Structures are given as C-alpha cells and as structure tokens.
C-alpha positions, 0 to 999 in steps of 0.5 A: 604667694600664700598666706595662713588662714585666720580662724577659727570663726569663733576666735573674735571676742572683741572689736579689737580682735575683728580689726586685728583679723582684718589688718592681718590681710593684704592692706588697702594700699595694695588692692587686687584688681579683681571682683570674683573673690568678693562676689563669691563670698556675697553669693555664699551669704545670699547677696546681702548687697541686694537687700537695699538700694545702693548709691555708689560714689567714685571720683578722685576728691570729694567722695567722703564729703559728698557721701556724708552730705547725701547720707545726712539729707536722706536720713533727715527724710526719714530713711534708715541709712547705711554709709560705707567710707574709707579710710577712717580717721578716729575710729575704725567703726566709722567706716560702717555707719548705720543711721548716723552712728558708727557700728557698735563694737557688739554688732561688729563682732556679731556680724564678723562671726557671721561672715567669717566662715564664708570668707575663710571658705573663699580664702581656702579656694584662693590659696588652693589656686595659688592666689592671695586670700581676700584682702583687707578691703575685700573682707571689709566690703563683705562685712559692710554689706552684711552689716547693712542687711542685718541692720536693716537699712533703707538705702546704703551709700557706698564709697569706692575704695579705689577706682571703680570697675574692679573695686570690691564694692562694685559687686553691688548694682547701684541705683544711682552712680555718682562721680565727684571730680576726677583727676590724676591719682593712683596712676600706678594702679588706675592708669597714667592718663585722665581718660584711663582713670575715668574709664576705670571709675566709670565701671560702677555704672550698671545697666539702666542706672541713673548717673549724677556727676559733678562738673568734669574735665571734658575727657573724663566726662566723655568716658562717663557718657560713653559708658552710660550710653553703652549701658542705657544709663541716664547722665545728669551733670553739674552746670548742665542739669543742676548747679551751685547758684551762690555761696556766701561765707558765714560763721561756721561754714557757708550759706548756699543756694542750689538750682537742683534738678527739680527745684531751686533751694535758697539760703541753706546753711552748710557747716563746712568750709571751702567752695568745693564743699558747696559744690559737693553739697549741690551734687549731693542734693541732685543725687537725693533728688534723683534717688527719691523722685527721679529728679522730678520731685522737689525735696522738702525745703525744711527737711533739706535744710535740716539734713545739710545743717547736720552734715559733718565731714571730719578731716575736711577743713576741720577746725580741730582746735582754737587758741591757736587755730589748728585746721586739719585737712585730708588733701593728699593730691594736687587737686585737693591741695588746690581746693584747700589753698583756695579755701585758706584765702576765702575762709580764714584770716591768718598772718602766717601759716605753719604746715604740719605735712606728711605724705605717702611715697606713691603720692605727688608730693611736689604737686601738693607743695605747689599749692601749699608753698605760697600760703605757708611760712613754716613747714613741720615735716613728719611721717605717718604710721604706714608702710607707704609713708615718706620718711620725714627727712626725705619729705623735709628735703623735698619741701626745701627743694620745692622752695621752702629753703630753711623754713622746714624741719623734720620730726619723727612723729606726728605728735612731735610735729604738732607740738612744735607747730602749736608752740610756733603758732602760740608765739603770735596770735595771728598764726595758725597751724594747718595739717595736710598731705595725707588722709592718714595724717588727718586721722592721726592728728585728730586723735593726737589733738583729742588726746591732748585736750586742745580746743 
C-alpha cells in the first residue's frame, strides 16, 4: 500500500492546514508496531527529544489525569513544562501543551513547517520500500518533541499513545517511567492476556530508569519488575513505597492525604471527583518526588497544594453543566466504567441517571454496560464521528440485550442524544445526565455543551 505525499512544506498557512495534513495520514486508531520511521525523523532533526528530561507514562486508565496532575505540580515548582496527551477533547492544540497552555496556532504552523521536510524525506523512503508513510500519531509525536525543544521546556511529560514498546513516543529515553493501572484493552493490537499487555507497556523502561507504578494486579507487576531488573531500573510501587492515606468527599472534589516516598502530605484539596483520581494524585506526587529529588527530598507543602488545586482533567468526571446536571466521563473500557460507577455512588446524589452512550466497534461494550446498567434508568444510544464508531442502532440493540430492555433509544448524532437526555432530566429535578463510553464522545459532548451555552 502506498500513499501520496502531502507537500510542499510551505503549503501549511494556518493551524487548520496543519491539522488537515496530519489527518490525511493513517489514523491513530490503526497504529503501526514500529519505531524506526519516527526514530529516523528525530535523528534528522538532531534528536529534539534529548533536549530535556522526560517523564513517560503508560497504562490502561488514568494516563491523562496522572499526566496533568504531574505537570501541574512540576509547573507550580517553577519548571517550564511540556505535556503531550491524546486524544484531544475540545481543541487539537490541547495535545501539545507548553507551560500550562495549549500550543498557539502560530507556533503549531511554525513548528510544522520546520519538521515537515524531514517527515517528507522519511515518507519518501518508506513509500520507496513499499511501506505506509508516517502515520498521524508518528508525525504528531515528531511535532510534539520538536515543539518542546523550540519552547524550550525544562521537562516533558509524555503520554503513550498505545502500548509502549513500539509506540512512537518510545524513541525517547525517559528519566522516569510511570505505570498507571494496567488492564485488558486493545487486545487485537497489544495481546490477548494481561501479561502480554503489561509486557508491551513495560517497553518504555530504559536502562537505569526510575520506575513509579500504581497498584497493579500481580501478573502485570511481575512483567514491570522483570523488565526493570533486566535494565537495572529501580521500581517504586503504590501501597508498598507510597500510598493514598485518606480521601474525603468535599465540595468540588476531595481532600486527600498522601504518604509519599519522602514525606507525608495531609489535607490537600484535589478538584476532581472519584476515588481513582485520589490514587492518580498519589502516583503523581510520587513521580514528582522521584523526578525532583530521587524520592529522598520532600516536596514543599504549599507548592504541592497549589499544584494540586490548579490541576484539571477535562472529560474525566467532568461536571459540564448544571440545571440539569450533565456529567461527562471518558470511560471507554470496563476498568474505567467500574471507577465511574463507584464515583457515582460516592460523589453524586441523583434519583435517576440517564446515560448518553457511544462506543467504538473494537471496545468491550458489554463489559462497560455491566457497570453502568445498575446505575441507570434510561439510555440514549448514539454514535461518534469515527470510522470505528459502533452504529447507534447496533449499540441500542446491545444495550437492550444487556438488560435495559425498552429503556433505550437510538439517536443519529451526539447533539440529538444530548438534547433528548437533557429534556428527560429536566422533567424531574432529581435526575442527571451521564455521558460515557468513549473519549471521542466526551470531546464531542463537551463541544456541544459549550456551543449551546448550557451551564
């Protein structure tokens, strides 16, 4: 299979041109298990990913939230940060964040023009060899690394796109390798067992790296520790080397106490809902202790409190509107749905919940529904704008078979499903709307809510 080149390099005049050029490539839903094309481009660029230390995060759930909390803490400590996350929710520029703000349109264009000639050079080599040119995510990774070098940043927090070992972000050698909870997901790409998935994710560990991991199932932790032993890397694990000591529900989030690697930190306000976010925060604190002082130097309590208080995780138990309440969550697999269901019981008080749901064809929809069905009175099944989207009618039939019966209806667009759900919730002040099932759905819902001015 061959693809045409996009060029010439000077063609991109606006940020929209850059995004279109990236989207013309093989999508991030179909990653290539390869590193050499990305490595070849960054080498031609002078290895921008070596211009700053890197904190590299992988896992099944919690990567974006942990990345954002880590970034906020380090920025509060006076570091100029780079943050690379995916996918975006409201704006493409969110994927490349510098010093707390999405990259500007001007810088996006300028940096793309700088890297495109080298990307096209490698594209030509790949096509000549009968391979697919750099994918969307490979090209985006190159752009992110170059943008952080251009900024410049003091540290880059990099979220893996998928897996770890062959993910394009793994051309970087991380000072700290971070593992959020690992579970079954993306089996067709990462492997059918937890051990296989954990083995692939453990590929981000580099010689002599410092590894920090959340609490893991035994088989996953064994793979992490096996990789670390082979590479002379140290491993610090939640509930063994640090822990979430307590968490209390509070207005707008929770108050947590964390026993870190270097000290105990009490009564910290975290403006996020869900017990899992408390654990994400504990992991982020341990990561920052490891990065800043190798786990031996306590963080400044006031600075830490500032970093946590300013942390945001859009699309994760995101209270997007009130009157009626609309809660948007990016849960897209059974593990995430379980955390969401637990949070609904503890943090929100609703007499009935209506769920706007959309999933992708390669996801475990039945597993997601196992956790959402007991909490939900009505389902508004819809479909996102993705070639991998499960059709609304097919999803509605799956929801009905799972146990919802006639409590589900299908809608062709996210906007229509949201409007119907909001009208249903308005009929009783005790009702709320939950949006869940896909990261793409979370993004589309947040944009629709913003456009309608619902608050």
